[in-house]
N, C-alpha and C positions, 0 to 999 in steps of 0.2 A: 878419687880413683875412677868413679863412674864417668866423670867429666872427661878424663883422659881417654877412656875407652870409647866414648861416643865421638870424640874428636878423631881418634884413630880410624873408626869405622867410616866417618865422613871422608877422611883423606883417602882411604882405600877405595871408597865408592867413586871418587873423582878419578883416581888413578886407573881404575878398571877401564874407563873410557879412553884413556891415553894409549892403550895397547892398539897399535895399528892393525887393521885387517890385512892379511896377506892375500895377494891375488894369484900367486903361483908358488911353485915349490922352491924358487930361488930367492925368496924373501927373507928378511931378517926382522925379528920382533925385538923391540926395546922394551924391557919391563923395568919401570922405575918404582922404587920403594923409598918413600920419605917418611921419617919419623921412627918412633920406637918399634922394635920387633916384638910381636906377640902372636897369639893363636890366629887372629884374623889375618895377619900377614902371611902365615903359613898357608892358610886356606887360599888366599889370593895367589900366591906363588904356585901352589899345586894346580889350581884351575888354569892359570896361564900356561903352565907346562903342558897340561893336557890339551889345551887349545892349540899350542904350537905343534904337538905330536899329531893331532887330528888333521892339521893342515899341511903336515909333512914339511914344516919349516926347518931348514937345515941349521939355523943359528938363532939362538935366543940370548940377548945380552941382558944381564941383570945389573942394573945400576942402582947402587945403594947410597942413600944420604941419611944416615941414621946414627944416633948416639949409642946404639946398642939395644938391649932389651932382654927379654926372657931367654935364659940359656937353653932351655929345652926347645923353645921355638926356633932359635937360631940353628941348633943342631938338626932339627927336622928339615929345615931348608937346605942345609949343607948336604944332607943325605939324599936329597932329591937329585 
Protein backbone atom coordinates (compact mmCIF):
# COMPACT_ATOMS: atom_id res chain seq x y z
CA UNK A 1 0.00 0.00 0.00
CA UNK A 2 2.83 2.39 0.87
CA UNK A 3 4.53 1.57 -2.43
CA UNK A 4 1.38 2.49 -4.37
CA UNK A 5 1.03 5.74 -2.43
CA UNK A 6 4.65 6.72 -3.13
CA UNK A 7 4.21 5.91 -6.82
CA UNK A 8 1.06 8.06 -6.92
CA UNK A 9 2.88 10.95 -5.24
CA UNK A 10 5.69 10.63 -7.80
CA UNK A 11 3.27 10.63 -10.72
CA UNK A 12 1.43 13.64 -9.35
CA UNK A 13 4.71 15.47 -8.87
CA UNK A 14 5.55 14.94 -12.53
CA UNK A 15 2.05 15.92 -13.62
CA UNK A 16 2.22 19.19 -11.70
CA UNK A 17 4.93 20.38 -14.09
CA UNK A 18 2.80 19.44 -17.11
CA UNK A 19 0.28 22.19 -16.37
CA UNK A 20 1.12 24.90 -18.90
CA UNK A 21 1.60 28.43 -17.68
CA UNK A 22 -1.01 30.69 -19.19
CA UNK A 23 0.14 34.00 -20.59
CA UNK A 24 -3.20 35.76 -20.93
CA UNK A 25 -6.84 35.42 -19.99
CA UNK A 26 -7.72 33.60 -23.22
CA UNK A 27 -5.59 30.55 -22.40
CA UNK A 28 -6.70 27.00 -21.76
CA UNK A 29 -5.13 24.75 -19.12
CA UNK A 30 -5.01 20.99 -19.67
CA UNK A 31 -4.92 19.10 -16.37
CA UNK A 32 -3.95 15.45 -16.81
CA UNK A 33 -4.61 12.88 -14.10
CA UNK A 34 -3.15 9.40 -14.59
CA UNK A 35 -3.46 6.54 -12.14
CA UNK A 36 -5.73 5.79 -9.19
CA UNK A 37 -7.70 8.62 -7.58
CA UNK A 38 -6.86 9.34 -3.94
CA UNK A 39 -6.42 12.23 -1.49
CA UNK A 40 -3.25 13.44 -3.22
CA UNK A 41 -5.17 13.65 -6.50
CA UNK A 42 -7.84 15.78 -4.84
CA UNK A 43 -5.15 18.15 -3.56
CA UNK A 44 -3.56 18.33 -7.02
CA UNK A 45 -6.88 19.12 -8.71
CA UNK A 46 -7.80 21.73 -6.08
CA UNK A 47 -4.42 23.49 -6.42
CA UNK A 48 -4.73 23.44 -10.21
CA UNK A 49 -8.23 24.92 -10.06
CA UNK A 50 -6.99 27.70 -7.77
CA UNK A 51 -4.11 28.34 -10.16
CA UNK A 52 -6.54 28.61 -13.08
CA UNK A 53 -8.81 30.96 -11.12
CA UNK A 54 -5.92 33.21 -10.08
CA UNK A 55 -4.82 33.50 -13.72
CA UNK A 56 -8.43 34.06 -14.82
CA UNK A 57 -8.20 31.14 -17.23
CA UNK A 58 -11.59 30.75 -18.91
CA UNK A 59 -11.24 27.00 -19.55
CA UNK A 60 -9.62 24.10 -17.71
CA UNK A 61 -9.79 20.66 -19.31
CA UNK A 62 -9.54 17.72 -16.91
CA UNK A 63 -8.25 14.67 -18.78
CA UNK A 64 -8.54 11.44 -16.78
CA UNK A 65 -6.72 8.17 -17.41
CA UNK A 66 -7.59 6.25 -14.27
CA UNK A 67 -8.95 2.87 -13.22
CA UNK A 68 -10.91 4.63 -10.46
CA UNK A 69 -9.96 4.99 -6.85
CA UNK A 70 -11.35 6.12 -3.55
CA UNK A 71 -15.02 7.01 -3.73
CA UNK A 72 -14.71 9.92 -1.30
CA UNK A 73 -11.82 11.44 -3.28
CA UNK A 74 -13.66 11.13 -6.57
CA UNK A 75 -16.72 12.83 -5.07
CA UNK A 76 -14.57 15.71 -3.77
CA UNK A 77 -13.19 16.28 -7.26
CA UNK A 78 -16.66 16.18 -8.80
CA UNK A 79 -17.92 18.77 -6.29
CA UNK A 80 -15.13 21.17 -7.23
